[in-house]
C-alpha positions as CSV (number, residue, x, y, z in Angstrom):
1,M,27.9,-28.9,66.2
2,S,30.2,-30.9,68.4
3,R,32.1,-29.1,71.0
4,P,35.6,-29.2,69.3
5,A,34.1,-27.7,66.1
6,W,32.4,-24.9,68.2
7,V,35.7,-24.1,69.8
8,I,37.5,-23.9,66.5
9,A,34.7,-21.6,65.0
10,V,35.1,-19.2,67.9
11,A,38.9,-19.2,67.6
12,A,38.6,-18.5,63.9
13,V,36.3,-15.5,64.4
14,A,38.5,-14.2,67.2
15,A,41.5,-14.4,64.9
16,C,39.7,-12.3,62.2
17,T,38.7,-9.6,64.6
18,P,41.1,-6.6,64.3
19,E,43.1,-5.7,67.4
20,K,42.3,-2.4,69.1
21,P,44.8,0.2,68.2
22,Q,47.3,0.8,70.9
23,P,47.2,4.3,72.4
24,Q,50.0,6.5,71.2
25,P,52.1,8.5,73.7
26,P,51.1,12.2,73.7
27,K,53.1,14.5,71.5
28,A,55.6,16.7,73.4
29,P,54.6,20.4,73.6
30,N,55.9,22.4,70.7
31,T,58.0,24.5,73.0
32,E,60.0,21.3,73.9
33,L,59.8,19.7,70.4
34,I,61.4,22.7,68.7
35,V,64.6,22.7,70.8
36,G,67.5,21.3,68.7
37,E,69.3,21.6,65.4
38,Y,67.7,21.7,62.0
39,A,69.2,21.9,58.5
40,Q,68.1,22.4,54.9
41,R,68.6,19.6,52.5
42,K,70.0,20.1,49.0
43,P,69.0,21.4,46.6
44,A,67.3,24.0,48.9
45,G,70.7,24.7,50.6
46,E,72.9,23.8,53.5
47,K,72.0,26.4,56.2
48,A,71.5,25.2,59.7
49,M,69.5,26.6,62.7
50,R,69.7,25.8,66.4
51,F,66.8,26.6,68.8
52,E,68.0,26.5,72.4
53,T,66.0,25.9,75.6
54,G,66.4,29.4,76.9
55,G,64.7,30.9,73.8
56,T,67.8,31.8,71.9
57,M,68.6,30.8,68.3
58,R,71.3,31.0,65.7
59,L,71.5,30.6,62.0
60,A,74.7,29.5,60.2
61,K,75.8,28.7,56.6
62,T,76.2,25.0,57.5
63,R,75.7,22.8,60.5
64,T,79.4,22.7,61.4
65,E,79.4,26.6,61.6
66,L,76.7,26.6,64.3
67,D,79.5,26.5,66.9
68,R,81.7,29.1,65.2
69,S,81.2,32.9,65.1
70,P,80.1,35.0,63.4
71,H,76.8,33.4,62.4
72,L,74.5,34.5,59.7
73,A,72.1,35.6,62.5
74,D,71.7,35.3,66.2
75,G,68.5,36.1,68.1
76,T,65.5,34.8,70.0
77,W,62.5,32.6,69.4
78,K,59.1,32.5,71.0
79,L,56.5,29.8,70.2
80,D,52.8,30.3,71.0
81,G,50.9,27.2,69.9
82,D,52.0,26.9,66.2
83,Q,53.1,30.5,65.8
84,L,56.8,31.0,65.9
85,T,58.2,34.5,66.3
86,L,61.9,34.9,65.3
87,T,63.7,38.1,66.3
88,Y,67.2,38.5,64.9
89,T,69.4,40.7,67.1
90,R,72.8,40.3,65.2
91,G,73.5,39.5,61.6
92,A,70.9,39.2,58.9
93,C,67.7,41.2,59.4
94,S,68.9,42.9,62.5
95,E,69.9,46.4,61.2
96,K,66.4,47.8,60.5
97,P,63.9,47.6,63.4
98,A,61.1,46.8,61.0
99,E,62.9,43.7,59.7
100,Q,64.1,42.2,63.0
101,T,61.0,40.1,63.8
102,G,59.2,37.6,61.6
103,T,56.3,35.3,62.4
104,Y,55.7,31.9,61.0
105,K,53.1,29.1,61.4
106,V,55.1,25.9,62.0
107,V,54.4,22.2,61.9
108,L,56.8,20.4,64.2
109,S,57.5,16.7,64.3
110,R,60.3,14.4,65.4
111,I,61.8,14.7,61.9
112,G,61.7,18.4,61.3
113,V,59.9,21.7,61.1
114,R,57.9,23.2,58.3
115,F,57.6,27.0,58.0
116,T,54.7,29.0,56.6
117,K,55.2,32.8,56.6
118,V,52.5,34.8,58.5
119,E,54.4,38.1,58.5
120,D,58.0,39.0,57.8
121,A,59.5,42.2,56.3
122,C,63.0,40.7,56.0
123,E,63.4,39.2,52.6
124,A,66.4,36.9,53.6
125,R,64.5,35.3,56.5
126,A,61.2,35.2,54.5
127,S,62.9,32.6,52.3
128,L,61.9,30.1,55.1
129,D,58.3,30.3,53.8
130,G,57.3,26.8,52.5
131,Q,60.5,25.1,53.5
132,T,61.0,22.1,55.7
133,W,64.2,21.9,57.7
134,W,65.2,18.5,59.0
135,R,66.1,17.6,62.5
136,Q,69.8,16.8,62.9
């Protein structure tokens, strides 16, 4: 094989070799990723929820009502790995101590949060089970 043909053969093999996948940046911790606003999409509803950095949260009928009072619920959130604990202190689920707190397994991403109920005695909040709320 002449030298130019050998160079062409090596170039052809190199062109067919798949590139190494580029490393992906690490996912932010769930405690950072959850902070923000989320909303249901129709036909599931129009409710919106805001998780704030300090561990407080609010639930409203619509996204535009997140900044108006009263809300459907106000409370706190705590995230341990993929276990989200919601405690409502005002509004829905806040009157009976046994219904104030609910725990959910969550899958968080840049596009939203998916809830799977672990334990929740409050029927209104337990409707989160199986739902995905979309980041706004």
